C-alpha positions as CSV (number, residue, x, y, z in Angstrom):
1,L,-11.4,-0.2,-1.8
2,D,-10.4,-1.3,-5.3
3,G,-13.1,0.6,-7.1
4,I,-12.7,3.9,-5.2
5,P,-10.9,6.7,-7.2
6,A,-7.7,8.1,-5.7
7,P,-9.1,11.5,-4.6
8,D,-12.1,9.9,-3.0
9,L,-9.9,7.3,-1.3
10,D,-7.9,10.1,0.4
11,Q,-11.2,11.7,1.6
12,S,-12.4,8.3,2.8
13,I,-9.2,7.6,4.8
14,L,-9.2,11.2,6.1
15,I,-12.6,10.8,7.9
16,L,-11.6,7.5,9.5
17,P,-11.1,7.6,13.3
18,N,-7.5,7.1,14.4
19,R,-8.3,3.8,16.1
20,M,-9.2,2.4,12.7
21,L,-5.7,2.9,11.3
22,Y,-4.5,-0.3,12.8
23,S,-7.2,-2.3,11.0
24,L,-6.5,-0.5,7.8
25,L,-2.8,-1.2,8.0
26,L,-3.6,-4.9,8.7
27,Y,-5.8,-4.9,5.6
28,C,-2.9,-3.5,3.6
29,Q,-0.5,-6.1,5.0
30,Q,-2.9,-9.0,4.1
31,A,-3.7,-7.5,0.6
32,M,0.1,-7.5,-0.2
33,D,-0.1,-11.3,-0.1
34,G,-2.9,-11.4,-2.6
35,T,-3.5,-9.9,-6.0
36,M,-4.5,-6.4,-4.8
37,V,-0.9,-5.0,-4.5
38,G,-1.8,-1.8,-6.4
39,T,-4.7,-1.1,-4.2
40,A,-2.8,-1.9,-1.0
41,A,0.0,0.4,-2.1
42,N,-2.3,3.3,-2.9
43,V,-4.1,2.9,0.5
44,F,-0.8,2.6,2.3
45,N,0.7,5.7,0.6
46,A,-2.5,7.6,1.4
47,V,-2.5,6.6,5.1
48,M,1.2,7.4,5.4
49,R,0.7,10.8,3.8
50,L,-2.3,11.7,5.9
51,Y,-1.3,10.2,9.3
52,F,2.5,10.0,9.3
53,K,3.1,11.6,12.7
54,E,0.4,9.5,14.4
55,I,1.6,6.3,12.9
56,V,5.3,6.9,13.7
57,A,4.5,7.8,17.3
58,D,2.5,4.6,17.8
59,K,4.9,1.8,18.8
60,Q,2.2,-0.9,18.1
61,L,2.2,0.0,14.4
62,Q,5.9,-0.2,13.8
63,P,6.1,-4.0,13.2
64,I,3.2,-3.7,10.8
65,L,4.9,-0.9,9.0
66,S,8.2,-2.8,8.5
67,T,6.3,-5.9,7.3
68,I,4.3,-3.8,4.8
69,S,7.4,-2.1,3.6
70,E,9.2,-5.3,3.0
71,K,6.3,-6.9,1.2
72,L,5.6,-3.8,-0.8
73,R,9.2,-3.5,-1.9
74,T,9.4,-7.2,-2.9
75,R,6.1,-7.2,-4.8
76,L,6.8,-4.0,-6.6
77,D,10.3,-5.2,-7.6
78,R,8.7,-8.3,-9.1
79,L,6.2,-6.2,-11.0
80,D,8.9,-3.9,-12.2
81,T,11.0,-6.8,-13.5
82,L,7.9,-8.3,-15.2
83,Y,7.1,-4.9,-16.8
84,L,10.7,-4.4,-18.1
85,F,10.7,-8.0,-19.4
86,N,7.5,-7.4,-21.3
87,M,8.8,-4.0,-22.7
88,A,12.0,-5.8,-23.9
89,A,9.9,-8.5,-25.6
90,L,7.7,-5.8,-27.3
91,Q,10.7,-3.9,-28.6
92,Y,12.3,-7.1,-29.9
93,Q,9.4,-7.9,-32.2
């Protein structure tokens, strides 16, 4: 999924059957623990944009959604801090 451009990623997710959403969200949850945070965030955002009503209605997916949300927020906060630190260091020089 890392090499797929964003418009093609949306199209790829759109043709997935609804029963595969659980597997895709589990993939996002596992990818948040690794180095593919950006890809997982893009996939998660695309899935939520395309299948929001179906995901919210499915009680089985709600624990996964909360876990992904927490991990995504934590990882993106760390990346934001790192980015701001690097920008401050570049401006200092």
